[in-house]
C-alpha positions in Angstrom: 1.1 -48.6 -39.3 -0.4 -46.0 -37.4 0.1 -48.0 -34.1 4.0 -48.1 -35.0 3.9 -44.4 -35.4 2.2 -44.0 -32.1 4.8 -46.5 -30.2 7.8 -44.7 -31.7 6.0 -40.9 -31.0 5.3 -42.4 -27.2 9.0 -43.5 -26.9 10.6 -40.6 -28.3 8.3 -38.1 -26.0 9.2 -40.2 -22.7 12.9 -39.8 -24.0 12.1 -35.9 -24.3 10.4 -35.9 -20.9 13.6 -37.7 -19.0 15.8 -35.6 -21.1 14.4 -32.3 -19.6 13.9 -33.9 -16.2 17.9 -34.8 -16.2 18.8 -31.0 -17.1 16.2 -29.8 -14.5 17.8 -31.9 -12.0 21.5 -30.4 -12.8 20.1 -27.1 -12.8 18.1 -27.6 -9.3 21.5 -28.7 -8.1 23.4 -26.0 -9.3 21.0 -23.2 -8.4 18.9 -24.2 -5.7 18.5 -20.3 -4.6 17.1 -19.2 -7.9 14.9 -21.8 -8.1 13.6 -20.6 -4.4 13.7 -17.2 -5.6 11.6 -17.6 -8.6 9.1 -19.9 -6.6 8.6 -17.1 -3.9 8.6 -14.4 -6.2 5.7 -16.3 -8.1 3.8 -17.3 -4.9 3.8 -13.2 -3.9 2.9 -11.9 -7.2 -0.1 -14.4 -7.1 -0.9 -13.1 -3.6 -0.6 -9.5 -4.9 -3.1 -10.3 -7.9 -5.6 -11.8 -5.3 -5.1 -9.2 -2.8 -5.9 -6.1 -5.4 -9.0 -8.3 -7.0 -10.2 -8.5 -3.6 -9.5 -4.5 -2.6 -10.4 -3.1 -6.0 -13.5 -5.2 -6.8 -16.5 -3.2 -7.6 -19.1 -3.0 -5.1 -22.6 -4.2 -6.8 -25.4 -3.0 -4.5 -28.0 -3.8 -6.7 -29.7 -3.5 -10.1 -29.2 -0.1 -11.6 -32.2 2.1 -11.3 -32.3 5.2 -13.6 -33.0 8.5 -12.3 -36.6 9.1 -13.7 -36.7 12.5 -12.5 -34.2 13.6 -14.4 -35.4 12.3 -16.9 -38.3 14.0 -17.0 -37.0 17.1 -16.2 -35.0 17.2 -19.2 -37.7 16.0 -21.3 -36.3 12.7 -22.7 -38.4 10.5 -24.2 -38.5 6.9 -24.0 -37.0 6.2 -27.8 -34.5 8.9 -26.9 -33.5 7.0 -23.9 -33.4 4.0 -25.7 -30.9 5.6 -28.6 -28.9 7.1 -25.2 -28.5 3.4 -24.1 -27.2 2.4 -27.4 -24.9 5.5 -27.4 -23.4 4.7 -24.4 -23.1 0.9 -25.5 -20.7 2.5 -28.3 -23.2 1.7 -31.5 -22.6 3.8 -34.4 -26.0 5.6 -35.6 -26.4 2.9 -38.4 -26.3 0.1 -35.5 -28.9 2.1 -33.5 -30.7 2.6 -36.8 -30.8 -1.4 -37.5 -31.6 -2.3 -33.8 -34.3 -0.1 -32.9 -35.9 -0.4 -36.7 -35.4 3.0 -37.4 -34.1 5.3 -40.6 -30.4 6.6 -39.8 -31.9 10.1 -40.2 -34.5 9.6 -36.9 -31.9 8.3 -35.3 -29.4 11.5 -36.0 -32.3 13.8 -35.4 -32.8 11.9 -31.9 -29.0 12.3 -30.9 -29.0 15.8 -31.8 -32.1 16.3 -29.5 -29.9 14.4 -26.8 -27.2 16.6 -27.4 -29.6 19.8 -27.1 -31.4 18.4 -23.7 -27.9 17.2 -22.3 -25.9 20.4 -23.0 -23.3 18.2 -24.9 -21.6 18.6 -28.2 -20.5 15.3 -28.6 -21.4 11.5 -27.9 -18.8 11.3 -25.4 -20.2 14.3 -23.6 -23.6 13.3 -23.6 -22.8 9.9 -22.2 -20.4 11.4 -19.5 -23.5 14.1 -18.5 -26.1 11.1 -18.6 -23.8 8.9 -16.5 -23.3 12.2 -14.1 -27.2 12.5 -14.0 -27.4 8.4 -13.1 -29.7 8.2 -16.3 -27.4 5.3 -17.7 -25.1 2.8 -15.8 
């Protein structure tokens, strides 16, 4: 039974492909200019995307090295530095607490101290300031 169904399905699929091919042939004869313009436009689009990707590709020169002098001058501890990295990754206080095996209140304290040390009032401001100082990538 499955063999019969598969044979009928194959015959119907071939028939559909044949009808589509005939319809394409009719369209191609009636509108050859539109087909050539479409193919040319698609080629130009692909070329533009490729050139854009080549021109605007970020230049990676090596591994990111954090500015340890700025970290020391601001008095940012290693634990606060870990919290800052997770803040930059977009983690919530609960996520940071889970990842670093800390209590949420301890994370809040670290975040508050980072705000003071980076002279920021919000997370985004703290992350932006840390990036400006090359503390995080």
